[in-house]
Backbone as CSV, one residue per row, in Angstrom:
resi,resn,N_x,N_y,N_z,CA_x,CA_y,CA_z,C_x,C_y,C_z
1,MET,-0.249,4.456,9.773,0.770,5.084,8.945,1.782,5.781,9.851
2,ASP,3.038,5.558,9.605,4.093,6.135,10.418,4.360,7.568,9.962
3,TYR,4.227,8.505,10.869,4.398,9.909,10.501,5.837,10.252,10.139
4,LYS,6.795,9.451,10.603,8.200,9.715,10.285,8.534,9.339,8.849
5,LYS,7.811,8.372,8.294,8.072,7.908,6.932,7.081,8.479,5.920
6,SER,6.226,9.362,6.341,5.192,9.910,5.481,5.792,10.807,4.404
7,LYS,5.157,10.802,3.265,5.579,11.659,2.171,4.652,12.867,2.042
8,ALA,4.046,13.239,3.148,3.153,14.399,3.158,3.973,15.658,2.910
9,PRO,3.390,16.634,2.229,4.117,17.877,1.953,4.356,18.666,3.245
10,LEU,5.424,19.450,3.240,5.745,20.274,4.404,4.978,21.590,4.394
11,ASN,4.512,22.002,3.234,3.763,23.248,3.107,2.316,22.951,2.749
12,THR,1.491,23.959,2.860,0.081,23.822,2.532,-0.090,23.544,1.044
13,VAL,-0.991,22.620,0.740,-1.258,22.243,-0.637,-2.727,22.500,-0.929
14,THR,-3.012,23.081,-2.081,-4.396,23.291,-2.491,-4.980,21.953,-2.918
15,ARG,-6.108,21.601,-2.351,-6.743,20.310,-2.637,-8.024,20.524,-3.430
16,ASP,-8.375,19.528,-4.218,-9.633,19.538,-4.947,-10.735,19.131,-3.980
17,VAL,-11.678,20.004,-3.765,-12.759,19.750,-2.808,-13.579,18.536,-3.239
18,GLN,-13.746,18.357,-4.535,-14.510,17.211,-5.035,-13.872,15.890,-4.591
19,GLU,-12.549,15.868,-4.559,-11.833,14.656,-4.160,-12.016,14.368,-2.673
20,LEU,-12.135,15.429,-1.859,-12.263,15.239,-0.415,-13.624,14.682,-0.014
21,TRP,-14.701,15.109,-0.650,-16.010,14.644,-0.211,-16.510,13.437,-0.983
22,LYS,-15.697,12.934,-1.907,-16.116,11.795,-2.721,-16.436,10.563,-1.869
23,ASP,-15.612,10.265,-0.873,-15.808,9.059,-0.070,-16.962,9.169,0.915
24,THR,-17.146,10.338,1.510,-18.171,10.496,2.545,-19.487,11.034,2.011
25,GLY,-19.432,11.773,0.916,-20.630,12.399,0.381,-20.925,13.736,1.023
26,ASN,-20.060,14.190,1.929,-20.288,15.442,2.648,-18.927,16.047,2.999
27,ILE,-18.683,17.265,2.562,-17.384,17.902,2.797,-17.144,18.146,4.284
28,TYR,-18.191,18.478,5.020,-18.044,18.743,6.454,-17.689,17.470,7.225
29,GLU,-18.263,16.368,6.812,-17.938,15.093,7.440,-16.475,14.717,7.153
30,SER,-16.029,14.969,5.937,-14.631,14.697,5.580,-13.675,15.542,6.412
31,VAL,-14.003,16.810,6.574,-13.154,17.704,7.360,-13.137,17.265,8.828
32,ALA,-14.268,16.817,9.342,-14.333,16.341,10.729,-13.466,15.096,10.911
33,ILE,-13.488,14.199,9.948,-12.669,12.983,10.008,-11.189,13.350,9.989
34,ILE,-10.823,14.273,9.099,-9.426,14.714,9.004,-8.998,15.389,10.301
35,ALA,-9.866,16.194,10.894,-9.531,16.897,12.141,-9.315,15.914,13.292
36,LYS,-10.171,14.913,13.392,-10.023,13.917,14.461,-8.732,13.123,14.285
37,ARG,-8.421,12.778,13.050,-7.174,12.047,12.800,-5.958,12.932,13.083
38,ALA,-6.049,14.220,12.758,-4.953,15.151,13.040,-4.714,15.252,14.541
39,ASN,-5.769,15.238,15.332,-5.618,15.253,16.796,-4.920,13.994,17.282
40,GLN,-5.268,12.843,16.715,-4.607,11.592,17.091,-3.116,11.631,16.758
41,ILE,-2.783,12.112,15.567,-1.385,12.207,15.146,-0.631,13.178,16.034
42,SER,-1.258,14.296,16.350,-0.628,15.310,17.202,-0.286,14.743,18.573
43,LEU,-1.209,13.996,19.154,-0.957,13.371,20.455,0.179,12.352,20.381
44,GLU,0.218,11.585,19.305,1.274,10.590,19.130,2.644,11.269,19.008
45,ILE,2.712,12.340,18.235,3.970,13.071,18.074,4.398,13.688,19.404
46,LYS,3.438,14.258,20.119,3.755,14.893,21.398,4.270,13.871,22.409
47,GLN,3.669,12.697,22.454,4.122,11.650,23.369,5.534,11.192,23.022
48,ASP,5.809,11.024,21.731,7.149,10.623,21.311,8.184,11.676,21.679
49,LEU,7.859,12.925,21.435,8.786,14.018,21.742,9.031,14.114,23.243
50,ASN,7.976,14.038,24.037,8.132,14.108,25.496,8.960,12.943,26.031
51,LYS,8.769,11.755,25.441,9.532,10.592,25.872,11.025,10.781,25.578
52,LYS,11.337,11.333,24.413,12.739,11.550,24.058,13.362,12.679,24.876
53,LEU,12.582,13.727,25.146,13.118,14.851,25.919,13.204,14.535,27.405
54,ALA,12.456,13.548,27.869,12.506,13.174,29.284,13.874,12.619,29.661
55,GLU,14.591,12.087,28.692,15.932,11.583,28.952,16.885,12.697,29.377
56,PHE,16.594,13.913,28.941,17.474,15.045,29.218,17.008,15.883,30.400
57,ALA,15.915,15.488,31.014,15.350,16.287,32.101,16.268,16.260,33.319
58,SER,16.490,17.430,33.880,17.241,17.503,35.135,16.247,17.848,36.239
59,TYR,16.436,17.250,37.364,15.487,17.426,38.454,16.000,18.400,39.506
60,ASN,16.916,19.259,39.117,17.407,20.288,40.028,16.477,21.487,39.990
61,ASP,16.257,22.091,41.138,15.358,23.234,41.204,16.082,24.570,41.083
62,SER,17.384,24.546,40.939,18.108,25.815,40.867,18.045,26.387,39.464
63,LEU,17.827,27.678,39.377,17.753,28.356,38.096,19.134,28.726,37.571
64,ASP,20.160,28.579,38.389,21.504,28.958,37.978,22.086,27.980,36.956
65,GLU,21.652,26.745,36.995,22.234,25.722,36.136,21.386,25.504,34.884
66,VAL,21.374,26.459,34.007,20.673,26.323,32.744,21.734,26.113,31.676
67,PHE,21.644,25.025,30.983,22.641,24.742,29.956,21.953,24.188,28.715
68,GLU,22.629,24.295,27.592,22.091,23.795,26.344,22.676,22.428,26.046
69,ASN,21.854,21.540,25.646,22.275,20.211,25.275,22.095,20.071,23.764
70,ARG,23.174,19.829,23.059,23.136,19.775,21.602,22.184,18.682,21.099
71,GLU,22.169,17.528,21.745,21.280,16.441,21.332,19.814,16.827,21.502
72,GLN,19.522,17.520,22.570,18.151,17.964,22.827,17.707,18.945,21.747
73,ILE,18.603,19.837,21.354,18.286,20.813,20.309,18.067,20.102,18.974
74,GLU,18.873,19.094,18.679,18.730,18.334,17.428,17.379,17.624,17.370
75,ILE,16.985,17.030,18.493,15.687,16.349,18.542,14.557,17.343,18.323
76,SER,14.630,18.489,18.955,13.594,19.516,18.799,13.520,20.003,17.359
77,ARG,14.641,20.204,16.735,14.661,20.653,15.333,14.060,19.601,14.418
78,TYR,14.365,18.334,14.686,13.811,17.261,13.862,12.280,17.287,13.906
79,TYR,11.723,17.427,15.110,10.263,17.433,15.242,9.643,18.707,14.677
80,GLU,10.382,19.805,14.687,9.874,21.038,14.088,9.788,20.929,12.569
81,LYS,10.665,20.125,11.971,10.694,19.985,10.515,9.683,18.982,9.980
82,LEU,9.075,18.206,10.850,8.065,17.247,10.411,6.852,17.986,9.853
83,PRO,6.126,17.347,8.932,4.886,17.968,8.449,3.885,18.115,9.597
84,LYS,3.054,19.115,9.506,2.041,19.355,10.530,1.028,18.209,10.542
85,PRO,0.447,17.912,11.708,-0.521,16.807,11.807,-1.700,16.935,10.841
86,THR,-2.132,18.150,10.556,-3.245,18.334,9.622,-2.861,17.877,8.224
87,LEU,-1.639,18.191,7.807,-1.177,17.763,6.487,-1.023,16.246,6.423
88,LEU,-0.529,15.654,7.503,-0.409,14.200,7.556,-1.779,13.528,7.491
89,ALA,-2.728,14.056,8.251,-4.080,13.479,8.280,-4.768,13.620,6.926
90,THR,-4.595,14.759,6.271,-5.203,14.963,4.953,-4.609,13.998,3.941
91,GLU,-3.297,13.813,3.998,-2.633,12.879,3.086,-3.143,11.454,3.306
92,GLU,-3.310,11.063,4.558,-3.847,9.734,4.862,-5.275,9.585,4.338
93,PHE,-6.088,10.620,4.508,-7.482,10.563,4.072,-7.568,10.448,2.552
94,VAL,-6.762,11.232,1.857,-6.788,11.214,0.396,-6.310,9.863,-0.135
95,ASN,-5.356,9.243,0.546,-4.823,7.949,0.119,-5.612,6.764,0.677
96,ASN,-6.764,7.032,1.285,-7.646,6.000,1.856,-6.943,5.135,2.898
97,CYS,-6.139,5.760,3.736,-5.438,5.048,4.814,-6.126,5.252,6.161
98,VAL,-7.271,5.909,6.168,-7.989,6.191,7.407,-9.279,5.377,7.419
99,TYR,-9.482,4.627,8.510,-10.735,3.895,8.681,-11.698,4.777,9.454
100,TRP,-12.897,4.927,8.961,-13.912,5.714,9.643,-15.262,5.066,9.402
101,ARG,-16.169,5.339,10.330,-17.547,4.857,10.179,-18.477,5.865,10.813
102,ASP,-19.714,5.813,10.410,-20.729,6.733,10.915,-21.625,5.970,11.891
103,PRO,-21.529,6.300,13.196,-22.336,5.570,14.186,-23.844,5.739,13.984
104,SER,-24.270,6.862,13.420,-25.705,7.058,13.213,-26.229,6.086,12.153
105,GLU,-25.420,5.768,11.157,-25.847,4.800,10.142,-25.862,3.390,10.709
106,ASP,-24.937,3.097,11.630,-24.944,1.793,12.298,-26.222,1.624,13.108
107,ALA,-26.660,2.690,13.762,-27.890,2.627,14.553,-29.106,2.438,13.645
108,LYS,-29.111,3.076,12.473,-30.216,2.905,11.523,-30.318,1.462,11.055
109,GLU,-29.171,0.836,10.778,-29.170,-0.557,10.325,-29.700,-1.493,11.404
110,GLU,-29.343,-1.257,12.661,-29.840,-2.086,13.747,-31.343,-1.907,13.924
111,TYR,-31.817,-0.679,13.740,-33.238,-0.381,13.902,-34.054,-1.036,12.800
112,GLU,-33.509,-1.058,11.570,-34.218,-1.640,10.449,-34.297,-3.163,10.543
113,ASP,-33.316,-3.792,11.178,-33.309,-5.253,11.281,-34.303,-5.706,12.274
């Protein structure tokens, strides 16, 4: 799911706990899945932002030449206005856009066979 096109809310939304644990059967497991996905989204956003800001990097070591670049400020503002990774991950989880599996259950199936 592309975080730029996401329709996730910008503010915190109260969620029905019953809806969150319905797929996993355990609220803590659901929260762990959402947290791991939020970390993945956060890293992706950070890499994109660093790549765009690297274009504006100056390699001078002098502190006298500090200037503001309007394009750089616009890019930073755009990324500040994006929904937080936790909200994006929760929206993906609720809409069943996240693939997850439990490795302990995979091991049980192999043991039983």
